[in-house]
C-alpha positions, -999 to +999 in steps of 0.1 A: -029-831-031-020-866-042-030-857-078-009-826-077+021-846-066+016-871-094+015-843-120+047-829-106+064-862-108+052-867-144+065-833-154+098-840-138+102-873-157+094-855-190+121-829-183+146-857-174+138-875-207+141-843-227+175-838-212+187-872-223+174-867-259+200-856-284+198-819-296+191-831-331+161-852-321+149-825-297+151-800-326+132-822-349+106-827-322+102-790-317+099-785-355+071-811-355+053-794-327+057-758-339+056-762-377+038-795-385+030-785-421+058-783-446+043-756-469+007-749-462+005-717-483+024-731-513+052-705-512+079-731-518+092-729-554+093-762-573+131-759-578+136-767-542+122-802-548+132-809-584+166-793-582+183-765-601+184-768-639+210-751-661+199-734-694+191-759-721+193-790-698+165-814-694+179-829-662+184-810-629+219-808-613+220-837-588+247-842-562+240-878-552+249-911-568+284-911-554+293-877-568+319-861-545+351-881-550+376-877-577+379-905-603+412-918-616+410-894-646+391-862-643+372-851-673+358-816-678+323-829-670+336-845-637+353-813-627+322-792-635+299-816-616+322-816-585+325-778-586+287-773-588+281-797-559+308-784-536+310-747-541+300-729-509+286-699-527+261-721-545+251-737-512+247-703-496+226-691-526+204-722-523+199-716-486+189-680-494+162-693-517+148-713-488+149-682-466+130-661-492+105-689-498+097-689-461+094-651-461+070-653-490+049-677-470+049-653-441+037-625-464+008-647-475+000-656-439-010-620-433-043-626-452-054-653-428-069-648-393-049-655-361-064-676-334-051-680-298-064-702-270-054-708-234-063-724-202-052-718-166-059-732-132-057-715-098-062-730-064-070-706-036-065-718+000-078-698+030-077-704+067-095-688+098-072-687+129-100-672+150-122-701+143-102-729+158-126-757+148-137-742+114-106-756+095-093-744+061-112-739+029-099-741-007-113-733-041-099-747-075-111-729-106-103-732-143-102-704-168-103-708-206-103-684-235-101-683-273-096-652-295-097-645-332-083-615-350-087-610-388-076-580-408-104-574-433-092-543-451-061-523-455-047-498-480-027-524-500+001-530-474-004-568-474-005-570-511+027-549-514+045-570-488+035-602-507+047-589-540+079-577-524+085-612-509+077-628-543+101-605-561+128-613-536+122-650-540+126-646-578+158-626-572+171-654-549+164-680-575+181-659-602+211-653-579+215-690-574+215-695-612+241-667-614+263-685-588+260-717-610+272-698-641+300-682-621+312-715-608+310-730-643+332-703-658+357-706-629+360-744-631+362-744-669+390-718-667+411-736-642+405-770-658+418-758-692+447-740-675+456-773-660+453-789-695+476-763-709+501-768-681+499-806-687+505-801-724+535-779-716+549-806-694+544-833-720+559-811-747+589-804-725+593-842-719+592-848-756+617-820-761+640-836-735+637-870-753+646-854-786+676-836-771+688-869-756+685-886-789+704-858-805+732-861-780+734-899-787+736-892-824+764-866-818+783-891-796+780-918-823+791-895-851+821-883-830+831-919-823+830-926-860+852-897-867+827-877-886+816-853-859+833-826-838+836-825-800+818-791-801+787-809-814+786-831-783+790-800-760+762-782-778+740-813-776+747-816-739+738-779-734+706-784-752+697-814-731+704-795-699+681-767-710+654-793-719+657-809-685+654-775-668+623-766-689+607-800-681+613-794-644+597-759-646+567-772-665+562-799-639+560-772-612+535-752-633+514-783-638+513-791-601+503-755-593+475-757-619+463-790-603+462-773-569+440-745-583+417-771-599+414-791-567+404-759-549+378-751-576+364-786-573+362-786-535+387-814-531+415-818-505+449-807-517+463-842-511+438-859-534+455-879-561+442-866-595+450-869-632+434-852-662+417-870-690+436-864-723+424-833-742+407-843-775+424-831-806+394-817-825+386-785-844+352-771-836+336-753-865+326-725-843+289-727-847+283-709-814+303-679-828+281-675-858+263-650-837+280-616-836+289-597-805+257-577-806+236-609-805+256-622-775+251-589-757+213-591-763+213-627-750+231-616-719+208-586-713+178-608-716+188-640-699+218-635-676+206-646-641+226-618-624+207-592-644+174-611-638+182-610-601+190-573-599+159-564-618+138-585-594+154-568-565+146-534-580+109-546-584+110-556-547+122-522-537+094-505-556+068-528-539+084-520-506+079-483-512+042-490-518+040-510-486+056-482-466+031-457-480+002-481-472+013-485-436+003-450-428-033-455-440-064-468-421-070-505-415-101-525-404-098-556-382-124-581-371-121-593-334-138-621-315-131-634-280-147-660-257-136-659-221-147-683-193-139-674-157-120-643-165-095-630-191-058-638-193-035-623-167-065-613-146-079-627-113-103-655-117-140-649-115-171-670-122-182-655-155-187-662-192-179-635-216-181-631-254-167-602-273-172-594-310-164-562-329-147-543-356-116-521-351-109-492-374-074-478-369-067-444-384-031-432-380-032-394-373+003-384-364+035-405-359+061-378-355+069-378-392+083-413-390+063-425-420+077-396-440+113-406-435+105-442-441+091-432-475+122-411-483+144-440-473+125-464-496+127-439-525+165-436-520+169-473-518+153-476-553+180-452-566+206-474-550+192-505-567+190-487-600+227-477-598+237-513-588+217-526-618+235-503-642+269-513-627+261-550-628+249-547-665+280-529-675+302-555-658+284-584-674+284-569-709+321-561-706+328-597-696+308-610-726+326-586-749+360-598-736+350-635-738+337-630-774+370-614-784+389-643-767+368-669-785+372-652-819+410-651-814+411-687-802+391-698-832+414-681-856+445-696-839+433-732-845+442-734-882+474-715-878+486-738-850+478-769-871+498-756-900+527-746-877+528-781-862+527-799-895+554-777-909+576-782-879+572-820-880+581-821-916+611-799-911+624-821-883+622-852-905+641-835-932+668-821-910+674-855-893+681-871-927+705-843-936+722-844-903+728-881-906+744-875-940+765-846-926+748-820-948+738-798-918+754-793-884+740-799-850+728-763-846+703-767-873+691-799-857+686-783-823+668-753-838+643-775-856+638-795-825+630-764-805+607-752-832+587-785-831+584-784-794+571-748-795+547-758-823+533-787-803+528-765-773+511-739-794+488-765-809+476-779-776+473-744-762+452-733-791+429-763-787+425-757-750+420-720-754+393-725-780+374-750-759+377-728-728+368-696-747+336-709-763+323-723-730+333-693-710+315-671-735+283-690-729+289-688-691+295-651-691+263-647-712+245-668-686+233-695-709+258-724-703+244-758-696+259-792-689+249-803-725+274-777-738+302-791-716+299-826-731+299-814-767 
């Protein structure tokens, strides 16, 4: 009895200590006790350890080394990196990969035997009231057992389940890659929208400065007696319009920055500025491929199409698994029991059981028939979704290609427009100072130059955005393309 009391005290102390341990530590302890091996059946894909890698990149996407806070000036690469590391859809897709990897391991585990063991102790106390001086008698007895069950043969159900899990794992990996491409396209779009809005704000500021200079010239000419009062009024009107336009463009710029912060996963009160957009003309080497070539690339490599095809393969394997579940199976069984079997009264005995079990399904109320019909119908659903996904992606690629071709054609035209407008402004200033032209000509040329500058920056940003989004919609955009 003393030993029993000590065991009870020890168990109570263990429970009290477990109650004082934090839930996180308790959870880690339970994981160590129930799942001591990380990946004993090698179902974990290497991407979970090495990290995801975008097409054409030699380095995986990493979200450490301080990534997660906005720098003073945000470049496109900064925006893309933050977006990839903070997007919740990417995190969800990554977690789905882990789930499917675990399920693939579970499907492989079906090929291995299962072993169970147990031990129990019972104490039986008996007394004899009629025998006053006989006292009480007690018996303490231990029972132990171990069992082994191993499925030796089936009609292909385990193989079909394993192939289904492998296909779903491949689909999850491709779905994660598709989420990366979607985030890339979104971040690139909002980043260049912000660049265009910033260019509009700067162009409006320059227009306001030019209008202010024109007003000063008109005032000076009027004070010298060579200008009319109406010129001053017209210049003041032009300055007021320029100030209004600058205020509007400031609002559009702040709105674009808010959208960019959201795409990057930053707080809306985060201070942020954009790096200056480079003034370069890309030769359009990526667009030397025609639309048909881009469509072929998207059909072959776009991760969303790879994912939907893998899901379709999984449904076909699932159909085979459902068909196999209604066929015979052969199991090997072994058991060793000492002093009785589990959940039975104790007895002094030693028992060994070994045998083969052949299970032949005869009739299940037509349940297997309807399972097969459901699996066949699910294949048709996946096929329809595959066609819909392919049509959507190819349509996006076609629109992105058209945008890129148009943006590439606008580059040279916008450069000529800005050069011509700059030269025209220089000429009209000289003529206005000499009194050859009036202020209306001066104001018209100023507006033309402001519009030309805006169009130039818009064309540059639209081209940079269009060529990157084309690659993203085709599913082949990598970080090395962003830094070009």
